C-alpha positions as YAML, in Angstrom:
chain: A
units: angstrom
residues:
- id: 1
  name: UNK
  ca: [9.61, 2.59, -34.71]
- id: 2
  name: UNK
  ca: [6.77, 1.18, -32.61]
- id: 3
  name: UNK
  ca: [6.76, 0.01, -29.02]
- id: 4
  name: UNK
  ca: [4.48, -2.88, -28.23]
- id: 5
  name: UNK
  ca: [3.75, -3.99, -24.69]
- id: 6
  name: UNK
  ca: [2.12, -7.34, -24.12]
- id: 7
  name: UNK
  ca: [0.80, -8.36, -20.72]
- id: 8
  name: UNK
  ca: [0.41, -12.01, -19.89]
- id: 9
  name: UNK
  ca: [-3.14, -12.11, -18.48]
- id: 10
  name: UNK
  ca: [-2.42, -15.22, -16.38]
- id: 11
  name: UNK
  ca: [0.56, -13.57, -14.72]
- id: 12
  name: UNK
  ca: [-1.42, -10.36, -14.27]
- id: 13
  name: UNK
  ca: [-4.11, -12.28, -12.36]
- id: 14
  name: UNK
  ca: [-1.50, -13.98, -10.16]
- id: 15
  name: UNK
  ca: [0.11, -10.64, -9.32]
- id: 16
  name: UNK
  ca: [-3.30, -9.17, -8.51]
- id: 17
  name: UNK
  ca: [-4.08, -12.10, -6.19]
- id: 18
  name: UNK
  ca: [-0.85, -11.50, -4.30]
- id: 19
  name: UNK
  ca: [-1.02, -7.71, -4.08]
- id: 20
  name: UNK
  ca: [-4.68, -7.74, -3.07]
- id: 21
  name: UNK
  ca: [-4.21, -10.34, -0.34]
- id: 22
  name: UNK
  ca: [-4.63, -9.33, 3.31]
- id: 23
  name: UNK
  ca: [-1.07, -10.46, 4.08]
- id: 24
  name: UNK
  ca: [0.43, -8.23, 1.40]
- id: 25
  name: UNK
  ca: [-1.69, -5.28, 2.52]
- id: 26
  name: UNK
  ca: [-0.52, -5.74, 6.13]
- id: 27
  name: UNK
  ca: [3.13, -5.78, 5.04]
- id: 28
  name: UNK
  ca: [2.60, -2.72, 2.86]
- id: 29
  name: UNK
  ca: [1.03, -0.84, 5.80]
- id: 30
  name: UNK
  ca: [3.93, -1.79, 8.10]
- id: 31
  name: UNK
  ca: [6.53, -0.71, 5.55]
- id: 32
  name: UNK
  ca: [4.81, 2.65, 5.17]
- id: 33
  name: UNK
  ca: [5.61, 3.35, 8.85]
- id: 34
  name: UNK
  ca: [9.19, 2.10, 8.66]
- id: 35
  name: UNK
  ca: [11.78, 4.83, 8.67]
- id: 36
  name: UNK
  ca: [14.38, 3.59, 6.18]
- id: 37
  name: UNK
  ca: [17.15, 5.80, 7.54]
- id: 38
  name: UNK
  ca: [16.62, 4.46, 11.04]
- id: 39
  name: UNK
  ca: [16.66, 0.90, 9.74]
- id: 40
  name: UNK
  ca: [20.06, 1.25, 8.10]
- id: 41
  name: UNK
  ca: [21.62, 2.98, 11.12]
- id: 42
  name: UNK
  ca: [20.88, 0.13, 13.53]
...
């Protein structure tokens, strides 16, 4: 039995463009400071 993983290079580039964007990085930084427990209690 062999497992083969294929990555679509076009999709990989699109994902990289999104995750490397300033907007995504700002959201990621904000979420890092969000206390999930506090969010669900409000």
